[in-house]
Structures are given as C-alpha cells and as structure tokens.
C-alpha positions in Angstrom: 100.3 74.1 58.0 101.0 71.0 56.0 102.8 69.4 59.0 99.7 70.1 61.2 97.4 68.6 58.5 99.6 65.5 58.3 99.6 65.0 62.1 95.9 65.6 62.3 95.2 63.1 59.5 97.4 60.5 61.3 95.6 60.9 64.6 92.2 60.6 62.9 93.3 57.5 60.9 94.3 55.9 64.2 90.8 56.6 65.6 91.7 59.5 67.7 90.5 63.1 68.2 92.0 66.3 66.9 91.3 69.3 69.1 91.6 72.6 67.4 92.0 75.2 70.1 91.1 78.9 69.8 93.5 81.6 70.9 94.3 80.9 74.5 93.9 83.4 77.3 94.0 83.1 81.1 96.7 83.1 83.7 100.0 84.0 82.0 98.7 83.2 78.5 98.4 86.8 77.1 100.6 88.8 79.5 102.9 89.8 76.6 99.9 91.0 74.5 98.4 92.9 77.4 101.7 94.6 78.0 101.8 95.7 74.3 98.2 96.9 74.6 99.0 99.0 77.6 101.9 100.5 75.8 99.7 101.1 72.7 101.9 98.9 70.7 99.2 96.5 69.6 97.2 98.4 67.0 94.1 97.6 65.0 95.0 96.9 61.4 92.9 98.5 58.7 89.2 97.9 59.4 90.2 95.1 61.8 87.4 92.8 60.4 89.4 89.6 60.9 87.7 87.2 63.3 89.3 85.4 66.2 88.0 82.5 68.3 89.1 82.5 71.9 89.3 80.0 74.7 90.2 80.3 78.3 92.9 77.9 79.5 90.5 76.3 82.1 87.9 75.7 79.4 90.5 74.2 77.0 91.5 71.9 79.9 88.0 70.8 80.6 87.2 70.0 77.0 90.5 68.0 76.7 89.6 66.0 79.8 86.2 65.2 78.4 87.6 64.2 75.0 90.1 61.8 76.7 87.6 60.3 79.1 85.1 59.7 76.3 87.8 58.4 73.9 86.4 60.9 71.4 87.0 60.5 67.7 87.0 63.2 65.1 87.8 66.9 64.9 86.6 69.3 67.6 86.9 73.1 67.7 87.6 74.1 71.3 86.6 77.7 71.3 84.1 79.9 73.1 80.6 80.8 71.8 81.5 84.2 70.4 84.0 84.6 67.6 84.7 88.3 67.2 86.5 90.7 64.8 89.6 92.4 66.1 87.7 95.7 66.0 85.6 94.4 68.9 87.9 92.2 71.0 91.0 94.3 71.0 89.4 97.6 72.3 87.6 95.5 74.9 90.9 93.8 76.0 92.4 97.3 76.3 89.5 98.5 78.4 89.8 95.4 80.7 93.5 96.1 81.0 92.9 99.7 82.0 94.6 100.9 78.8 93.8 103.5 76.2 92.0 102.5 73.1 94.3 100.8 70.6 95.7 102.9 67.7 94.7 102.1 64.2 97.3 101.6 61.4 96.9 101.1 57.7 97.4 97.6 56.2 100.5 98.7 54.3 102.2 99.9 57.5 101.3 96.8 59.5 102.6 94.6 56.7 106.0 96.5 56.9 106.2 96.4 60.7 104.5 93.1 61.7 104.5 91.0 58.6 101.9 89.4 56.4 100.6 86.9 59.1 99.6 89.7 61.5 97.8 91.5 58.7 95.9 88.3 57.7 94.8 87.6 61.3 93.6 91.2 61.8 91.9 91.6 58.4 90.9 88.1 57.2 90.7 85.7 60.2 87.6 83.6 60.5 85.8 82.4 63.6 85.0 78.8 64.4 82.0 77.0 66.0 82.1 74.8 69.1 78.8 73.2 68.4 80.2 69.7 67.8 82.2 69.8 71.0 79.2 70.8 72.9 76.9 68.3 71.3 79.2 65.2 71.2 81.3 65.8 74.3 78.6 67.5 76.5 81.1 70.3 77.0 80.1 73.8 78.1 82.7 76.5 78.5 82.8 78.3 81.9 83.5 81.5 79.9 81.1 81.3 76.9 82.4 84.6 75.7 85.8 86.3 75.7 84.0 89.3 77.2 83.4 87.5 80.6 86.8 85.8 80.3 88.9 88.8 79.6 87.2 90.7 82.5 87.8 87.8 84.9 91.4 87.2 83.7 92.4 90.8 84.1 90.4 91.6 87.3 93.2 90.7 89.6 
C-alpha cells in the first residue's frame, strides 16, 4: 500500500492523473472466480457486509482513453455507479453463472482458510464514487451497474 501511495504521489506531483479502478470483470477477468462460484468454493464470509466497487474492462478502457486524451490531472475512481456488499453481488454472480447460491462461512473459518485480506474484503470493504470521473472527464460507464455487466459478461 505504501508503494502505491508513493507512486500515486509522484504521478500527481508531475501533473498527471491517478486512476483507481474498481474490481475488474469482463472477458477473462473473473473466469477463476466464476469457476470457484460454480464449485461452491467462493463463500460469503460472516454477514458479508463489505462493499466492493466493480468496473467492466470496456468501461475501464473508455475512462482511461478519456483521461489520456484530456490530459487529466488528479485522482479519479473508475468504478460503476453501484457499490454493493458481498451479500448482494456474490449471490447475483452465482445466479448469472448458473450456480447454486454461495455457502456462508463464519469469519473465524474464513480467516483460517483464506486469510485476513479475504475476511476484510468480505466484511469491511467500502465502495467508491465515480462522480468526479463523470463530472470532469464526461465519462459514462456502458454498464452503470455490475448487475447489467455480470449478466452480459456471463450470457455467452
């Protein structure tokens, strides 16, 4: 985290833009996760109240092009319009993938099996706003919600 902060500070000091992307999905981006979901090996942890912000690969690319073309300066969150807790997005991902609903495991077990970072993401993650990217770059995501994006990405 310190290395990323240092890099971001250097880019900003040079008059550049730092783009903070949400969790990527789209062609090939979450194939491993979808496979785990289908095998019921990607459980909800605890109450699964940790938020995630998602971004389709195409939307990330379009925001990046706009930032470069406009010689943008500053920090921009490149995420969709709908941050969501794992308790919402993971069951929906399973549904879109034609899988059974994810199992739920207690925090202590998830910590043992997957580690602290997985527990933090599932229980304490926070969502981010794309308002600045929309306002200053004139960017609009093709998939304003992971709901449309997951369905489109897994339809084929």
